[in-house]
VONUTOR-303423 format. One line per field, with one value per residue (C-alpha): residue number from 0; x, y, z; chain. Coordinates in nm, 2 decimals. Layout:
n	[NUM  ...]
xx	[X  ...]
yy	[Y  ...]
zz	[Z  ...]
chain	[A  ...]
***
This chain:
n	[0  1  2  3  4  5  6  7  8  9  10  11  12  13  14  15  16  17  18  19  20  21  22  23  24  25  26  27  28  29  30  31  32  33  34  35  36  37  38  39  40  41  42  43  44  45  46  47  48  49  50  51  52  53  54  55  56  57  58  59  60  61  62  63  64  65  66  67  68  69  70  71  72  73  74  75  76  77  78  79  80  81  82  83  84  85  86  87  88  89  90]
xx	[0.02  0.29  0.48  0.17  0.08  0.46  0.42  0.10  0.28  0.57  0.30  0.33  0.03  -0.10  -0.32  -0.67  -0.55  -0.57  -0.97  -0.97  -0.74  -0.90  -1.29  -1.10  -1.01  -1.29  -1.11  -1.11  -0.90  -0.81  -0.70  -0.53  -0.33  -0.20  -0.08  0.04  0.25  0.11  -0.14  -0.48  -0.54  -0.24  -0.44  -0.76  -0.54  -0.34  -0.72  -0.88  -0.54  -0.46  -0.15  0.14  0.18  0.55  0.76  0.76  0.37  0.39  0.61  0.44  0.14  0.35  0.43  0.09  -0.04  0.19  0.07  -0.29  -0.21  -0.37  -0.33  -0.23  -0.60  -0.67  -0.50  -0.55  -0.90  -0.82  -0.67  -0.93  -1.22  -0.96  -0.92  -1.32  -1.37  -1.13  -1.28  -1.66  -1.49  -1.52  -1.28]
yy	[-0.01  0.25  0.16  0.22  0.58  0.67  0.62  0.81  1.16  0.98  0.82  1.03  1.27  1.33  1.63  1.41  1.56  1.88  1.96  1.72  1.90  2.24  2.12  1.92  2.29  2.48  2.70  2.84  2.81  3.17  3.08  2.75  2.92  3.21  2.92  2.72  3.02  2.97  3.13  3.05  2.99  2.69  2.56  2.53  2.42  2.12  2.04  1.94  1.77  2.04  2.18  1.86  1.82  1.81  1.76  2.16  2.17  1.84  1.95  2.31  2.10  1.85  2.23  2.33  1.98  2.06  2.46  2.34  2.02  1.80  1.46  1.15  1.02  1.25  1.13  0.81  0.85  1.05  0.82  0.59  0.80  0.85  0.48  0.44  0.64  0.50  0.17  0.32  0.49  0.85  1.14]
zz	[-0.02  0.06  -0.23  -0.44  -0.25  -0.35  -0.65  -0.75  -0.75  -1.01  -1.17  -1.57  -1.57  -1.95  -2.07  -1.91  -1.56  -1.66  -1.63  -1.32  -1.16  -1.23  -1.15  -0.78  -0.69  -0.85  -1.05  -1.40  -1.70  -1.63  -1.26  -1.35  -1.60  -1.42  -1.12  -1.40  -1.50  -1.86  -2.11  -2.08  -2.47  -2.40  -2.09  -2.29  -2.64  -2.37  -2.23  -2.51  -2.65  -2.95  -2.79  -2.75  -2.38  -2.39  -2.09  -1.99  -1.94  -1.73  -1.50  -1.46  -1.39  -1.15  -1.00  -0.93  -0.85  -0.53  -0.48  -0.45  -0.27  -0.44  -0.25  -0.33  -0.31  -0.57  -0.79  -0.83  -0.85  -1.07  -1.26  -1.17  -1.36  -1.68  -1.69  -1.64  -1.91  -2.14  -2.09  -2.16  -2.50  -2.37  -2.45]
chain	[A  A  A  A  A  A  A  A  A  A  A  A  A  A  A  A  A  A  A  A  A  A  A  A  A  A  A  A  A  A  A  A  A  A  A  A  A  A  A  A  A  A  A  A  A  A  A  A  A  A  A  A  A  A  A  A  A  A  A  A  A  A  A  A  A  A  A  A  A  A  A  A  A  A  A  A  A  A  A  A  A  A  A  A  A  A  A  A  A  A  A]
***
């Protein structure tokens, strides 16, 4: 169990996490973009998978996850939701 908790923060993130993190803290795209120090149009494009989710953006998302105190449990739940959506064929 402890090993699984430690891996939650280290697991690869992708563009799909952005919206869930934003909604988890009731933030607008503008507010999250400000916290990630990126332009709101870039955030919107990232959420829609129009702009490639590079390591640069992953680093910024990881930093904001720490600043917003997103817990390991929350990340695990986001991952579970993403997996369920994928199994059901949702985008």
